[in-house]
N, C-alpha and C positions, 0 to 999 in steps of 0.2 A: 504200447504197453506189452511186455512179454507175458503171455497167458497160455498155459498148457492145459489142453483138454484131457481130463482123466476118464470120464465116462458120460454116456448119454443113454438113459434107460427109461422105460415106462413103468410106473408104479401102479399096481392094481389093488386098491383097498378092499377089504372084506365088505360084502353087502351089508347095509344098515339093518339093525334089529328093530328100528323104529317102525311100528306097524303102519304109520301114516305114509311111509315111503315104500312104494312098490317097485321092486326090481323089474327092469325091462319095460318101464312105463315111458310114454312120450308126453312131456309137459309142454303145452302150447305157450309160446311167448305171450306175455301180457302186452297191452297197449303201451305200458311204461317201458318194457323191454325194447319194443320197436322204436321208441322215441330216443333211445340212448345211442351214443356213438356206435356205428357198425364197424368196429375195429378192435384189435387187441391193445389194451392199455398196459403200459410198462412202468413199474415203480421199483426204485432201488432203496434198500434198507441196509445201512452199514453198522456193524457191531464190532467194538474193540474187543481184544482178547481179555480174559479167556472165554472161549465158546465151546459148546459141546462138539463131539465128533460128528462127522457127516452121517455115520450110521445112526447115531442117536437122533439127529435131526430128521432123517428119513423115517425112522421108527415112529417118532411123534407125528410126522406128516401123515403116515398111513392111518394112525388112530384118529386124527382130526378129520380126515376125508370121509370116514365112516358116517359122520354127522353132516357132511356137506357133499352129498352124492352128485349134485349137479355139476360140480367142478370136474368130476371124473367121467362125465358123459360126453356126448357128441351132438352137434347140430344135425337135424333131419327134418322131414316133413311127415305129417300124419296122413291118414286116408282122405282127409278133406283138403289136403294141400297146404295146411297151416304150418308155419315154421315152428319147430319144437326143439326142446332139449331132450335127448334120448338118455334116460338113466340106465345105461347099459354097462357101466363099470369098465369102460374101455381104458380108463386110467389117465394119469397125468405124466408129463415128461419131466424128469429131473436130470439136470446137467451139472456135472462136477468139474471144477477147474482148479488149477493151482497157479498162484502168482508169486514169483520169488522176490518179493519186496515186502516191506512192512506197510500196513494200512496207514500208519501215521505219515509216511512219506507221500502218500497220495491225497491226503485230506488237506483242504477242502476240495471236493471234486468240481471241475468245470463242466457244466452240463453239455457244452458244445463240443468238447474234445476228449474227455476222460472216461466216459461211462458206456460208450456204445458196445464194447466187447463184454460188458458185465451182464448183458441181457440175453435171454434166448431169442432165436429168430421169430419174427412175427408174420412172415410171408410163407405161403404154401404149407401150412400146418393144419392138422385136424384137432389137436389137443386144445381144450378150452382153458386149461391152466398149465403153465410151465413154471418151474422153479430152477434157477441156476444158483448153485452154491459156489461162490468164488472164495476160496480159502487162501489167505496170505501167509507168508513165511512166519509172521509173528503169531499166528493163530487167530487173527481177526477174520471175520467173515462178512462178505457183502452178498446179500440175497437179491438177485435180480428176478422179478416176478412179471409175467405177462398173463393177463386174463381177458377174455373177450367181454366187452362191456354189455352185450346183450344178456349175459349170465347174471351179472351183479353190479351194483353201484359201489362207490367208495366205502360207504359205511358198512355194507355187507362184507366186503373184502377185509376191512380192518378187523371185524369181528372174527373172521376166519383166522387171521394171523394171531390174534390174541389167544384163541383156543389152541392153535398149534404150539405157540410158545409155552403155554401152561402145561401141555401134555409132555413136551420135551423136558420140562423141569421136574417131571415125575408126578404131577397132580393127576387125579383120576377124572374120568369123564364127568362124574357127578360134580366136580369142582368148576366146570366151565358152563357158560351160559349157552344153552343149545339154541340153534337157529329155528326160526319159524318158517316153514316151507310152503304153506298153503297159498300158492299164487292166485288161485281162482277166487279165494275169499276176499282178496283186497281189490278185486276188479269187478265186483258185483254191480251190474247196472240197475238203475231205478226203473220203476214201472208206474207210469209211462216214462219213456226216455225223454230227457230234456237237455239238448245240446245248446248251451247259451253263448258259446264263443266260437270263433272261426278257427278251430284247431287244425284244420287241414292246411291253413296258411300260417299258423303260429308255430306249432310244433313240427310240422312237416312241410315238404316242398315237392314239386313235381320234377324239377331238374336243378342242376347246379346253376345258380345265378349270381355267384360271387366272383369278383375279379381275381384272376390267378396271378401269382407272382411269377415273373419270368424265370427266376432262378432261386432255388431254395437257399443258395449261399448268401442271398441278400438278407435273410432272416438270421438274427443273432439271439441266442438264449443268454439270459443273465439271472442272477440271484441277488436280491437286495434284502438285507436284514434290517428290520425295524425293531429296536430294542424295547424292553419293557418300559424303560424311562420315556422313550419317544412315544410309545403308545399311550402311556398315562397322560402325557402332555397334550397329545392329539385329542384324546377323549375329553379332557377338561376344556380344551379350546372349543371343540365342536358344541359341547353342551352349554358352555357359557355364551357362545354366539347365538344359539337357539333361545336361551333364556332372555338375552338382551333384545332380541327381535320378536319375542313371543307374542306380544299384544294380548289378545283375549284367548289365544289357543291354549289348550291344556299343555302343561310342560312335558316335553318328550325327552326321555333318556335314550340316546342312540347306542346301539351295540358296538362292540369292538369292530366287528365286520363292517358295519355301515360307515363308521368313522374312517377306517383304513381304506375302504373302497372309494369313498369320497375324495380322500387325499390322492390315491394312486390315479384315479380318473382325471383329476385336475392336472396332475404333473405330467401324465402321459400326453394329455391334450396339448399342454404347453410345449413339450418336447417335439411333438409332431409338427408344430407350426401351422395348424389348420386355420382356415379363414373364419372370421367371427360369425358369419351367418350359416356356416355348416352345422348340421346336426350330428350328434354323437350318441350312440346307444350302447348300453351294456346288457349283455345276456347273462343273467345271474341265476345260478342253480338254486332251487328251493326244494328242501326235503319235505316229502309229504307225510312222513310217519306220524308227526304230531299234529298235522293240519287236517287230515281226513278224520271225520267223526262217524262212529267212535274211533279213537286213535288206533292205528295199526301198531302191533308190537314193535318196539325199537329193534328187536332181534330178527325182524323179517329179513329173509335172504332173497334178494332180487333187486330190481330197479324200482325206485319210487321217487323219482325226481322230475319236477317240471321247472319252468323258467319264468322269471320276471324280466321286463324290458324297460328299465328307466331310460329316459331320453331327454336330453337337454341340448340347447344350442351352445356352440363353442364359446360365444361371448358370455353366456351364463357361467360356464365352467371356469372361465378365466377371471371374471369380474366379481362374481358372487362369492360369499364366504363358504367355508366347509359345511356349515349347518344347513345352508340352502341346498347343497348337493346331497347331503345325508338325508334330508327330508324327502327329496325326490326319490331316492333309492328306497327308503322306508315305505313310502306310500305304494310304490309299485310292487314291492315284495309282499306287502300286506294284502294286496288284491288277489294274490294267488292263494286263496283260502279254500276251505272245505267245499264251498259252492263251485269254485273253479275246478278242483280235482274231480268232483262228482260229474261235472259237465264233461270232462275229459274221458272219464270211464264210460259215460253214455255214448260219447263219440266213438270210442273203441268198439262198442257193441254195434252201433249203427254202421260202422265201416265194414263190418263183416258181410253186409249185403250190397257192397259197391262193385260187385262183379270181379272181385279179386284184384282190384287196382292196388299196385304196390305203394306202400307208404314210405317215403324217403325222409329220414330224420333231417331236421333243420341244422343239425350239427355241421360245422365247417369241414370241408374236405382238406386233405393234406395239400399244403402249398398255397392255401388261400391267403389273401390279404384282407384283413378285417377293417383296416383303417378307413374311416375315422372311428370305427366301433371297437368294442372290446368284448371278450367272452371270459367270465370270471367264475371259477369254482373255488370253494373253500373246504380245506381239510382241517380247519382250526378246531373242530370238535372231535376229531379222531384222536383218541387218547393213546398216542404212540408210546408214551412212557409205560403203558401196560404191556408192551411187546417185549418181554424179557425172557430170553431162552436160558437164562442162568448166569449170564455175565453182565447184566444190566440192560437198560433201554438203549435204543439205537443212537448212534452219534451223528447220523445223517439220514435224512429221508428226502428223496428226490424223484420226481417223475423223469421219464426218459426225455430226450430232446424234444421240445415242443415244435411241431412242424407247421404251425399256423400263426402268422403275424397277428398280434393282438390277443393271443390266448394267455391268460393269467391264472396262476394257482396260488392261493394263500396256504402256507404250510406252517404248523407250529414249529418253531426253531428248536433244534437239538443242541444249539450252542450253550455254553455254560451260563450265559446271561439270559437265555430264553428269548422271548419276543416272538416275532412272526417273520418267516422268510417268504418273500414274494418272488416266485419263479415266473418269468414271463418271456415272451418272444416278441421282439420289435425289429423293425428294419434297422440295418446296421447304422445308418446315418442318424438315427434317433437315440441310440443307446447312450452315448457319452453325455448328451444333453440331459437325458433323464437322470443319469447317475449324479450329475453335478447339482441338480435341483431337488432330488427326491426327498432329502432330509431337511428341506427348508420350508418354513411356513409362509 
């Protein structure tokens, strides 16, 4: 792709007027921040023309960052040696490029070949947030974003983008939902502490213990769309199966996420050709905002995600119906409740007295092979249609190339027909099989 660099600059927003945000403060990472991926996460948002000028985009960005000062900070440690975010207003990097083709000529993007140059670099950088404005000859814009996951989770970053878009459209700060920044308040331990689960082995690990792929070229990224019609049929099928095998159990209505994950898990297992007695596990992200009691404000800015681990044998995944798999997913996700989150918070407090032993997130390393397992994240509740800079909602939303086999992300589709796009990384030899069977029941 012919891409021309126009500029690369650091933007410094004005210090916030919010009295709860003190300039030059060091904010310790919470136990939830430490459990997140220790890397920069890259996401692409494509917008058809017309779009505001780059100057208008940057002006709105500066206004938004006033209310999201963590993004303009830097990682550091405090006097106790704790990892922190330094609210020093060091700024974010903005890169501007020009591409002498139309956006329509490039859509849909192939995540394995078409998007690498549309993102800022992720190695050897200090900035916690980077924005790359890729402007096409037609006036369309693709925003390539990188943000370190220890700063914020996906819901937090989507809130930031919604605020940025509104300010570019000319709305006032009073028209946006302001973030909730009190990280200490969401990690208050109980007295006495009560750690009920083995969090040191569930959310963290001492060393890398996953098999490494010999070559990253053996991993292929693909995007599969499941239409609204397909999703309706799938949900009807799953809930009818559950009703027919219900017996004396209360009737359970499974969510769209549970139904789709059951289907994808079954089809990926089939495509991989696993042995019947092998076990397969899914690491499923669970948002704690509504699960912690009392509920944490949905506008909380930071990380507040833990994981459930549904586990079945291959023969169950292949021979049992979708409802059986959805039930296993539902039960494990339900177990990650207020009690579990409170236990994790208490673990975070207790780990402060462990002599400074480093906690390494259980998140997979780049190049890992998860087979026979999966790791699944859902962006289905991120309301990307609210991200309107003045020319309409995005026509494509994609993560950067997924570098871990078995990593799966559910994204609300920006296609005209809607539905869900499933972005995943599989070994090359499993891709075509999955594509052939993924839309069959």
